[in-house]
C-alpha positions as CSV (number, residue, x, y, z in Angstrom):
1,X,58.9,-31.0,167.7
2,X,60.8,-28.2,168.1
3,X,62.6,-27.5,164.7
4,X,64.9,-25.4,167.0
5,X,64.7,-23.4,170.6
6,X,66.9,-20.5,171.4
7,X,66.9,-18.7,174.6
8,X,66.9,-14.5,173.9
9,X,68.2,-12.1,176.3
10,X,67.4,-8.4,175.4
11,X,68.5,-5.3,176.6
12,X,65.7,-3.4,178.7
13,X,63.1,-6.3,177.4
14,X,61.6,-9.2,179.6
15,X,63.8,-12.5,179.0
16,X,62.0,-13.8,176.2
17,X,62.4,-17.8,175.4
18,X,61.7,-18.3,171.4
19,X,60.6,-21.8,170.2
20,X,60.7,-22.2,166.2
21,X,58.2,-25.1,165.4
22,X,58.2,-26.1,161.6
23,X,55.2,-25.1,159.8
24,X,53.8,-28.6,159.3
25,X,53.4,-29.5,162.7
26,X,50.9,-26.5,163.5
27,X,47.6,-28.1,162.5
28,X,45.8,-24.3,162.1
29,X,47.4,-23.4,158.9
30,X,46.1,-24.0,155.3
31,X,47.9,-26.8,153.3
32,X,48.3,-24.0,150.5
33,X,50.1,-21.5,153.5
34,X,52.4,-24.7,154.4
35,X,53.4,-25.1,151.1
36,X,55.0,-22.1,150.1
37,X,56.5,-21.3,153.6
38,X,58.4,-25.0,152.9
39,X,58.9,-24.2,149.5
40,X,57.0,-26.8,147.7
41,X,58.3,-27.5,144.6
42,X,55.0,-27.7,143.1
43,X,54.2,-24.5,143.6
44,X,57.5,-23.1,141.9
45,X,55.8,-21.9,138.7
46,X,53.4,-20.2,139.9
47,X,56.6,-17.3,141.5
48,X,59.3,-15.6,140.4
49,X,62.0,-15.5,143.0
50,X,62.8,-17.8,146.0
51,X,62.1,-16.2,149.5
52,X,65.9,-15.8,150.7
53,X,68.3,-12.8,150.6
54,X,70.5,-14.0,147.9
55,X,67.3,-13.1,145.3
56,X,67.3,-9.6,146.0
57,X,70.3,-8.7,143.9
58,X,68.0,-10.7,141.2
59,X,64.9,-8.7,142.1
60,X,66.6,-4.7,142.3
61,X,68.2,-5.8,138.8
62,X,64.7,-6.5,137.8
63,X,62.9,-3.7,139.3
64,X,65.4,-1.2,138.0
65,X,64.2,-1.5,134.5
66,X,60.7,-0.7,135.3
67,X,59.9,3.0,135.1
68,X,58.6,4.4,138.7
69,X,57.5,8.3,138.7
70,X,59.4,8.6,142.3
71,X,58.7,12.5,142.0
72,X,55.2,11.7,142.6
73,X,55.6,9.6,145.2
74,X,57.9,11.9,147.6
75,X,55.1,14.0,146.7
76,X,52.4,12.6,148.0
77,X,53.5,11.2,150.7
78,X,54.9,14.3,151.9
79,X,51.1,16.1,151.8
80,X,49.9,12.9,153.3
81,X,52.3,13.7,156.0
82,X,52.3,17.5,156.0
83,X,50.4,17.6,159.5
84,X,51.8,14.9,161.9
85,X,54.5,14.7,164.0
86,X,56.9,12.2,163.1
87,X,60.6,10.5,163.4
88,X,63.3,11.9,161.9
89,X,64.0,8.1,160.0
90,X,60.2,8.1,158.5
91,X,60.9,12.1,157.3
92,X,64.4,10.8,155.7
93,X,62.8,7.5,154.3
94,X,59.9,9.7,152.3
95,X,62.9,11.9,151.2
96,X,65.0,9.1,150.6
97,X,62.2,7.8,147.8
98,X,63.2,10.4,145.3
99,X,66.5,8.6,144.8
100,X,66.9,5.7,142.2
101,X,68.8,3.4,144.4
102,X,66.0,3.6,147.0
103,X,63.7,0.4,147.2
104,X,61.0,-0.4,149.4
105,X,59.2,-3.7,150.8
106,X,55.7,-4.0,151.6
107,X,53.0,-5.6,153.6
108,X,49.1,-3.7,153.2
109,X,46.3,-3.9,155.5
110,X,42.7,-2.6,155.7
111,X,42.3,0.0,157.8
112,X,41.6,-2.1,161.2
113,X,40.2,-0.9,164.0
114,X,43.0,-0.8,167.0
115,X,45.1,-2.2,164.4
116,X,43.1,-5.2,164.5
117,X,44.4,-9.0,165.1
118,X,48.0,-8.9,166.3
119,X,49.1,-10.3,163.0
120,X,48.6,-6.9,161.6
121,X,52.4,-5.6,163.7
122,X,53.5,-9.7,162.8
123,X,53.2,-8.3,159.0
124,X,54.7,-5.0,159.8
125,X,57.5,-5.7,161.5
126,X,58.8,-8.7,159.6
127,X,59.0,-5.5,157.2
128,X,60.8,-3.4,159.3
129,X,63.1,-5.8,159.8
130,X,63.4,-7.2,155.8
131,X,64.5,-3.4,155.0
132,X,66.9,-3.5,158.3
133,X,68.2,-6.9,157.1
134,X,68.8,-5.6,153.3
135,X,70.4,-2.7,153.8
136,X,73.3,-4.4,155.9
137,X,73.0,-6.9,153.4
138,X,73.2,-4.7,150.1
139,X,74.6,-1.4,151.1
140,X,75.0,0.5,148.2
141,X,71.0,0.7,148.0
142,X,68.2,2.0,150.8
143,X,65.6,0.5,151.9
144,X,62.2,1.4,153.4
145,X,59.8,-0.6,155.2
146,X,56.0,0.5,153.9
147,X,52.3,-0.4,154.9
148,X,50.0,0.2,152.4
149,X,46.8,1.7,153.8
150,X,43.5,-0.1,152.1
151,X,41.7,2.2,152.8
152,X,39.7,1.9,149.5
153,X,38.4,-1.5,150.7
154,X,34.5,-1.6,151.6
155,X,33.6,-4.5,153.8
156,X,33.5,-2.5,157.0
157,X,32.1,-5.6,158.9
158,X,36.1,-7.1,158.8
159,X,37.6,-3.6,160.2
160,X,34.7,-2.3,162.4
161,X,36.1,-4.5,165.3
162,X,38.6,-5.5,167.8
163,X,39.1,-7.9,170.5
164,X,40.5,-6.8,173.4
165,X,40.5,-9.2,176.9
166,X,37.8,-11.2,175.5
167,X,35.8,-8.5,174.7
168,X,34.7,-7.3,171.5
169,X,34.6,-3.6,171.0
170,X,32.6,-2.6,167.9
171,X,32.4,0.5,165.6
172,X,28.7,1.1,164.6
173,X,28.6,3.6,161.5
174,X,24.9,3.6,159.7
175,X,26.5,4.9,156.5
176,X,28.1,2.2,155.3
177,X,28.8,1.0,151.5
178,X,31.8,3.1,150.5
179,X,35.6,3.2,150.7
180,X,36.3,2.4,154.9
181,X,38.7,5.0,154.4
182,X,36.3,7.7,153.8
183,X,33.9,7.0,156.5
184,X,33.9,9.6,158.7
185,X,35.5,9.9,162.7
186,X,33.3,10.9,164.2
187,X,30.9,8.0,164.9
188,X,34.0,6.7,167.2
189,X,33.5,8.4,169.8
190,X,31.6,5.2,171.5
191,X,34.1,2.9,170.6
192,X,36.5,5.1,172.4
193,X,34.4,5.4,175.2
194,X,34.4,1.7,175.4
195,X,38.0,1.3,175.0
196,X,38.9,3.9,177.6
197,X,36.4,1.8,180.2
198,X,38.2,-1.7,179.1
199,X,41.8,-0.5,178.9
200,X,41.6,1.2,182.8
201,X,44.1,3.6,184.1
202,X,47.6,2.0,184.4
203,X,50.4,4.3,183.5
204,X,50.5,2.3,180.1
205,X,47.1,1.9,179.5
206,X,46.7,5.9,179.6
207,X,49.8,6.7,177.5
208,X,48.2,4.0,174.4
209,X,44.6,5.4,174.9
210,X,45.7,8.8,175.1
211,X,47.4,8.2,171.2
212,X,44.3,6.1,169.6
213,X,42.3,9.0,170.6
214,X,44.6,11.8,169.5
215,X,45.1,9.7,166.1
216,X,41.3,8.9,165.4
217,X,39.7,12.6,166.5
218,X,42.5,14.8,164.9
219,X,41.1,13.5,161.8
220,X,37.4,14.1,159.6
221,X,38.4,11.0,157.0
222,X,38.8,7.4,158.7
223,X,42.2,6.7,156.3
224,X,44.2,10.0,157.4
225,X,42.9,8.7,161.1
226,X,44.8,5.1,160.2
227,X,48.0,6.9,158.8
228,X,48.5,8.7,162.3
229,X,48.1,6.2,164.0
230,X,50.2,3.7,162.5
231,X,52.8,6.5,162.2
232,X,52.2,6.7,166.0
233,X,53.0,2.9,166.4
234,X,55.3,2.6,164.3
235,X,57.0,5.6,162.8
236,X,59.9,5.4,165.4
237,X,60.7,2.4,163.2
238,X,61.1,4.5,160.1
239,X,57.4,2.5,159.2
240,X,55.9,4.5,155.8
241,X,52.3,4.1,155.4
242,X,50.8,5.5,152.5
243,X,47.2,5.7,151.4
244,X,46.9,4.7,147.5
245,X,43.4,6.5,147.0
246,X,44.7,9.5,145.4
247,X,43.8,11.0,142.1
248,X,47.2,11.1,140.6
249,X,48.5,8.0,141.4
250,X,45.3,6.6,139.3
251,X,45.7,9.0,136.8
252,X,49.0,6.3,136.3
253,X,46.6,3.1,136.4
254,X,44.7,4.5,133.6
255,X,46.2,2.3,131.1
256,X,45.6,-1.0,133.1
257,X,42.2,0.0,134.1
258,X,41.3,0.8,130.0
259,X,42.3,-2.6,129.1
260,X,40.4,-4.1,132.2
261,X,37.5,-2.3,131.7
262,X,37.5,-2.9,127.6
263,X,39.4,-5.9,126.6
264,X,38.6,-7.6,130.4
265,X,42.2,-9.6,130.2
266,X,42.6,-10.2,134.2
267,X,39.4,-12.8,134.1
268,X,41.3,-15.6,131.6
269,X,44.8,-14.9,132.8
270,X,44.0,-15.9,136.5
271,X,41.8,-18.5,135.6
272,X,44.3,-20.1,133.6
273,X,46.4,-20.0,136.6
274,X,44.1,-20.8,139.2
275,X,43.3,-24.3,136.9
276,X,47.1,-24.9,136.8
277,X,46.7,-24.9,140.7
278,X,44.7,-27.4,140.7
279,X,46.3,-29.6,138.5
280,X,48.5,-29.6,140.8
281,X,47.2,-30.2,144.0
282,X,45.8,-26.5,145.2
283,X,42.7,-24.7,145.0
284,X,42.2,-21.8,143.5
285,X,41.8,-18.4,146.1
286,X,40.3,-15.3,144.8
287,X,37.4,-15.2,142.3
288,X,38.4,-13.3,139.3
289,X,35.0,-11.3,137.4
290,X,34.7,-10.2,134.2
291,X,35.6,-6.9,135.1
292,X,37.9,-6.0,138.3
293,X,37.2,-2.5,138.6
294,X,34.5,-0.4,141.4
295,X,33.1,2.9,140.3
296,X,33.2,5.0,144.0
297,X,30.6,7.9,144.9
298,X,29.6,8.9,148.3
299,X,29.3,6.2,150.8
300,X,28.9,3.8,147.9
301,X,31.3,1.5,146.1
302,X,29.7,-0.6,143.6
303,X,31.2,-3.1,141.0
304,X,31.2,-2.4,137.3
305,X,29.7,-5.0,134.7
306,X,29.1,-5.0,131.0
307,X,25.7,-5.0,130.1
308,X,25.4,-5.7,126.2
309,X,27.3,-3.1,124.8
310,X,27.1,-0.6,127.3
311,X,29.0,-0.6,131.0
312,X,26.4,-1.1,134.3
313,X,27.0,0.5,138.1
314,X,25.3,-2.3,139.9
315,X,23.2,-1.9,142.4
316,X,22.5,2.1,141.0
317,X,20.6,3.6,138.0
318,X,24.2,4.7,136.6
319,X,24.9,3.7,132.8
320,X,27.7,4.3,129.8
321,X,28.1,3.6,126.4
322,X,31.1,3.2,125.9
323,X,32.6,6.5,124.7
324,X,31.1,7.5,128.4
325,X,33.1,5.2,129.9
326,X,36.0,6.2,128.0
327,X,35.4,9.9,129.0
328,X,35.2,8.8,131.9
329,X,38.0,7.0,133.0
330,X,40.5,10.0,131.6
331,X,38.2,12.7,133.1
332,X,38.1,11.2,136.7
333,X,40.4,7.8,137.1
334,X,39.6,8.8,140.9
335,X,36.2,7.4,140.6
336,X,37.8,3.8,139.8
337,X,38.7,1.0,142.2
338,X,40.7,-2.1,141.7
339,X,39.5,-5.0,143.2
340,X,41.8,-7.9,144.9
341,X,43.1,-9.0,141.8
342,X,43.4,-5.9,140.5
343,X,45.0,-3.8,143.3
344,X,48.5,-5.4,143.4
345,X,49.2,-4.4,140.1
346,X,48.1,-0.8,141.3
347,X,50.7,-1.2,144.2
348,X,53.6,-2.5,142.2
349,X,53.4,0.2,139.3
350,X,53.6,3.2,141.9
351,X,56.0,2.1,144.6
352,X,59.6,0.7,143.9
353,X,58.9,-2.2,145.6
354,X,61.2,-5.1,146.0
355,X,59.1,-7.4,148.0
356,X,55.4,-8.3,149.6
357,X,55.1,-9.8,153.1
358,X,51.6,-11.3,153.7
359,X,50.4,-13.9,155.2
360,X,49.0,-17.2,153.9
361,X,45.9,-16.3,152.7
362,X,47.7,-13.2,150.7
363,X,50.6,-15.1,149.2
364,X,47.7,-17.3,148.2
365,X,46.2,-15.2,146.2
366,X,49.5,-13.4,144.6
367,X,50.7,-16.3,143.4
368,X,47.6,-16.7,140.7
369,X,49.1,-13.1,139.6
370,X,52.4,-14.4,138.0
371,X,51.1,-14.5,134.1
372,X,49.0,-11.4,134.7
373,X,51.5,-9.3,136.2
374,X,53.6,-10.5,132.7
375,X,51.2,-9.6,131.1
376,X,50.9,-5.7,131.9
377,X,54.7,-5.5,131.7
378,X,55.0,-4.9,135.7
379,X,58.0,-6.8,137.7
380,X,56.7,-9.3,140.1
381,X,57.7,-9.3,143.4
382,X,59.0,-11.2,145.8
383,X,56.6,-12.7,148.2
384,X,57.7,-13.4,151.8
385,X,55.5,-15.2,154.3
386,X,54.8,-13.2,157.4
387,X,56.1,-14.3,160.8
388,X,53.5,-16.2,162.3
389,X,54.2,-16.0,166.6
390,X,52.2,-17.3,169.5
391,X,52.6,-14.5,172.3
392,X,52.9,-16.1,175.9
393,X,53.3,-14.0,178.8
394,X,55.4,-14.7,182.3
395,X,51.8,-16.1,183.6
396,X,50.6,-18.3,181.5
397,X,54.4,-19.8,180.9
398,X,54.2,-20.3,184.5
399,X,51.1,-22.5,184.5
400,X,52.3,-24.0,181.4
401,X,55.6,-25.2,183.3
402,X,53.2,-26.0,186.3
403,X,51.0,-28.4,184.1
404,X,53.9,-29.9,182.8
405,X,53.2,-28.9,179.0
406,X,55.5,-28.5,176.0
407,X,55.1,-25.7,173.6
408,X,54.3,-28.3,170.6
409,X,51.9,-29.9,173.2
410,X,49.9,-26.4,173.0
411,X,49.1,-26.7,169.2
412,X,47.0,-29.7,169.1
413,X,42.9,-30.5,169.7
414,X,42.0,-29.4,173.5
415,X,40.5,-32.7,174.2
416,X,43.2,-34.5,172.9
417,X,45.5,-32.7,174.7
418,X,43.2,-33.4,177.9
419,X,42.9,-37.2,177.3
420,X,47.4,-37.2,176.5
421,X,47.5,-35.3,180.2
422,X,45.4,-37.7,182.0
423,X,47.0,-40.7,180.7
424,X,50.9,-39.4,181.5
425,X,49.0,-38.4,185.2
426,X,47.6,-41.2,186.1
427,X,48.6,-43.9,188.5
428,X,46.9,-46.8,187.2
429,X,46.5,-48.0,183.2
430,X,43.9,-46.4,182.1
431,X,43.6,-48.5,178.8
432,X,42.1,-51.7,178.6
433,X,43.8,-52.5,175.2
434,X,45.5,-55.9,176.2
435,X,42.7,-56.7,177.8
436,X,40.5,-56.3,174.6
437,X,42.7,-58.1,172.7
438,X,42.8,-60.8,174.8
439,X,39.0,-60.9,174.2
440,X,39.2,-60.4,170.8
441,X,41.5,-63.9,171.0
442,X,39.2,-65.7,173.3
443,X,35.9,-64.8,171.3
444,X,37.9,-66.0,167.9
445,X,38.8,-69.6,169.7
446,X,34.8,-69.8,170.8
447,X,34.1,-69.0,166.7
448,X,36.2,-72.1,165.5
449,X,35.3,-74.2,168.2
450,X,31.2,-73.3,166.9
451,X,32.1,-73.8,163.6
452,X,33.2,-77.8,164.1
453,X,30.0,-78.2,166.1
454,X,27.4,-76.1,164.3
455,X,28.4,-73.5,161.8
456,X,24.8,-71.6,162.4
457,X,26.3,-71.1,165.4
458,X,28.9,-68.6,164.0
459,X,27.0,-65.2,163.7
460,X,25.7,-65.9,167.1
461,X,29.4,-66.1,168.7
462,X,30.5,-63.5,166.3
463,X,27.1,-60.7,167.6
464,X,27.9,-61.8,171.1
465,X,31.9,-61.1,170.9
466,X,30.8,-57.6,169.3
467,X,28.3,-56.7,172.5
468,X,31.3,-58.0,174.6
469,X,33.9,-55.4,173.0
470,X,31.5,-52.6,173.6
471,X,31.6,-53.4,177.5
472,X,35.2,-53.3,177.6
473,X,34.9,-49.9,175.7
474,X,32.2,-48.5,178.0
475,X,34.5,-49.6,181.1
476,X,37.3,-48.1,179.8
477,X,35.3,-44.7,179.2
478,X,34.6,-45.1,183.0
479,X,38.1,-45.5,184.0
480,X,38.7,-42.5,182.1
481,X,36.2,-40.2,183.7
482,X,37.0,-41.3,186.9
483,X,40.4,-40.5,186.0
484,X,39.3,-37.0,184.7
485,X,37.2,-36.0,187.9
486,X,40.7,-36.8,190.4
487,X,42.4,-34.1,187.8
488,X,39.6,-31.7,187.5
489,X,41.3,-28.6,187.8
490,X,44.3,-29.2,186.0
491,X,41.5,-30.3,182.7
492,X,39.9,-26.5,183.8
493,X,43.2,-25.1,183.2
494,X,44.1,-26.9,180.1
495,X,40.8,-25.7,179.0
496,X,41.2,-22.0,180.4
497,X,44.9,-22.1,178.9
498,X,43.8,-23.2,175.4
499,X,41.1,-20.7,174.7
500,X,43.4,-18.2,176.3
501,X,46.0,-18.7,173.8
502,X,43.7,-20.5,171.0
503,X,40.8,-18.4,171.3
504,X,37.7,-19.9,169.6
505,X,40.4,-22.8,168.6
506,X,42.5,-20.3,166.3
507,X,45.4,-19.1,166.5
508,X,45.7,-16.0,168.7
509,X,47.3,-13.2,166.0
510,X,43.8,-13.6,164.1
511,X,41.8,-12.7,166.7
512,X,43.9,-10.7,169.4
513,X,44.8,-7.0,169.7
514,X,48.3,-6.0,170.4
515,X,46.2,-4.0,173.4
516,X,45.9,-7.5,175.3
517,X,49.9,-7.1,175.7
518,X,50.6,-3.6,175.8
519,X,49.0,-2.9,178.6
520,X,51.8,-5.4,180.5
521,X,54.5,-4.7,178.4
522,X,54.0,-0.9,176.8
523,X,57.3,-0.4,174.3
524,X,58.8,-2.7,175.3
525,X,56.3,-5.1,173.3
526,X,57.6,-3.0,169.8
527,X,60.8,-3.8,170.9
528,X,60.6,-7.0,171.9
529,X,58.9,-7.9,168.3
530,X,61.5,-5.9,166.6
531,X,64.4,-8.5,168.2
532,X,62.5,-11.7,167.7
533,X,61.1,-11.7,164.3
534,X,63.1,-13.0,161.4
535,X,62.3,-12.2,158.1
536,X,63.9,-15.6,156.7
537,X,62.8,-18.0,159.6
538,X,61.2,-21.1,158.6
539,X,58.4,-22.0,161.3
540,X,56.1,-21.0,163.0
541,X,57.7,-18.6,166.7
542,X,56.1,-18.9,170.3
543,X,57.6,-16.7,172.3
544,X,57.6,-17.0,176.1
545,X,57.7,-14.7,178.7
546,X,60.8,-16.2,180.8
547,X,61.4,-12.8,182.8
């Protein structure tokens, strides 16, 4: 059932109706995700701050004790934005980061093609709205929303595609293995050609294609192109994007990387936390290795492992003695790349961050980091679950109403929903449960009489009873199938509706790209999200176009 419902009329935007479903009523969400979103007490030992507005007073006080090289941060951002045309708010936010009373709220993601799944947008707008709300609640401070562009990641298969109108557009690139952000943009031409064909020639399609094409063809490296695109899409909201694969940042990270190489502290700390999570009823998320660092070369990002007394770079002939590895780290820290276990430490060391905005899977691996952060003396941020959202356009919304469905009906299994629909819309009674009960009672009477006459007859009676029950079940199935044929059109509409809103039986936000909606709504798509996203909402948002 609905936790809450509100009607929101947005100025200069479509009339949107927003329903909020309790997280626990959404079966597509993982148990640990729901547990954190609902603040299950069993998870309390694994995070530091409750995700509420009032917690930020303490977060600010704690983060203020950690030295941040603000001047370095501002210099890097100025350089990364030097060739971009951006908004006054972004320029101001970059300069504000030099001030001691300025803090950031962070979300992060890999540089997905065309921004990837919808939740990329939902993460960003949750961070944008959080910064805005904190600015109101804590007027003595400045708050800047930041997207960390995970350009060092080398899992190309995770970022090389986008699902647009049911079609998967895939980026093919031969030299795969190094950091995705370092890949050349030259091979994007065929992908852009596919995109242009899929989008068509409407006003919104033409505009957004021009923005994407300009971003992807103005830079040699994919990381720079991604920051350009993010700036074009979200710069008007003051969002600052940051590529952390910077030698000066890596130099500041040397002490932690040195300990990881020579003392390997993280694995034990995280393994202990994972054991505690398991004892609390939750499974571990990210496997910590002995050494949680990669070694970067051109078109390569390979794990560093310990072999006897020396270090080796997997899948290469590179070997280092301890002294050579120490010298390599000091001379070229940019060649060392943190994996998912160390990346949060790197981020929080560099940024004056108060909160990390992430999805359920991200929050799950952050929950394993509290002891690790304490060990390295870095403040552990507040963890805020991003908004989850199902967007229903006007045509789909009308179809839902015509079928007599309710919002929360949409989240159940398709076959169950069809069975429920047929039962509710049938002119006759389809269930034979009453007749089944009468049959069972009849055979129980026969069994008792048989026992009085000859006990050996009991098995025969029971067997015949089971046979007749199957007959009743088969007849009920035929009744349901016959009724389904009467509702064939509606059933096909339900299947089509479910596949559109829950592609592959999963959540829309994990599959569909923003372009599915941008072509219809244009810039209003972002305007609606800015209005309806709520960083402290206690449930899953369903946004319906009622305009």
